[in-house]
C-alpha positions as a printed Julia matrix, in Angstrom:
83×3 Matrix{Float64}:
   7.63  -13.01    0.53
   8.31  -10.64   -2.37
   5.39   -8.09   -3.22
   5.26   -5.49   -6.12
   3.77   -2.47   -4.5
   2.18    0.13   -6.79
   1.29    3.76   -5.64
  -1.15    5.98   -7.42
  -1.97    9.59   -7.67
  -1.0    11.7    -4.42
   0.51    8.71   -2.95
   2.83    8.19   -5.97
   3.72   11.78   -5.44
   4.62   11.65   -1.8
   6.56    8.36   -2.0
   8.36    9.33   -5.17
   7.84    6.2    -7.12
   5.25    4.59   -8.91
   6.0     1.13   -8.03
   8.68   -0.9    -6.05
   9.32   -4.64   -5.24
   9.74   -5.3    -1.32
  10.62   -8.13    0.76
   8.31   -8.49    3.54
   6.96  -10.86    6.5
   3.93   -8.93    6.75
   0.88  -11.05    7.51
  -1.76   -8.53    6.45
  -1.98   -5.17    4.67
  -1.9    -3.31    7.65
   1.43   -5.16    8.76
   2.77   -4.07    5.55
   1.84   -0.51    6.11
   3.51   -0.53    9.5
   6.75   -1.7     7.94
   6.59    0.88    5.21
   5.88    3.56    7.88
   9.15    2.45    9.6
  11.17    2.72    6.72
  11.3     6.5     6.02
   9.44    9.72    6.9
   7.82    9.77    3.53
   6.17    6.71    3.92
   5.01    7.66    7.58
   3.72   10.81    6.15
   1.91    9.2     3.27
   0.38    6.46    5.31
  -0.66    8.85    8.27
  -4.25    8.68    7.85
  -5.48    5.26    6.34
  -8.97    6.68    5.92
  -7.78    8.57    2.97
  -6.26    5.47    1.44
  -7.64    2.4    -0.4
  -6.0    -1.0    -1.25
  -6.26   -3.58   -3.87
  -4.55   -7.04   -3.74
  -4.02   -8.67   -7.21
  -6.47   -6.01   -8.59
  -9.29   -6.58   -6.23
 -10.41   -4.07   -3.55
  -9.99   -5.02   -0.18
  -9.36   -4.02    3.5
  -6.23   -3.23    5.42
  -6.98   -6.36    7.72
  -6.6    -8.72    4.43
  -4.14  -11.34    4.73
  -1.17  -11.03    2.19
  -0.72  -14.74    1.68
  -0.3   -15.78   -1.8
  -0.89  -12.27   -3.12
   1.71  -10.65   -5.66
   0.58   -7.04   -6.17
  -0.6    -4.64   -3.56
  -1.89   -1.16   -5.06
  -2.62    1.81   -2.87
  -4.75    4.65   -4.05
  -7.0     7.54   -3.02
 -10.7     6.98   -2.62
 -12.57    6.93   -6.07
 -15.1     9.13   -7.02
 -17.74    8.76   -9.81
 -17.97   10.67  -12.82
């Protein structure tokens, strides 16, 4: 499947891209993260501690065990704070 991946805040800075389109066979967000980590060191570094990363699928917050079937967009960002 083809996914658009968006990176926000420090994730964007570490990856060096605001967005990219990837081809994947990943079944879950966690599987996608594993694929990304295996691509290059910058991805491994960025996704080293998933407790510091949140994810949204098609603009809805979810967990890393969420399935990717039917998803078009995955967004990764740091935890949000109120203000």
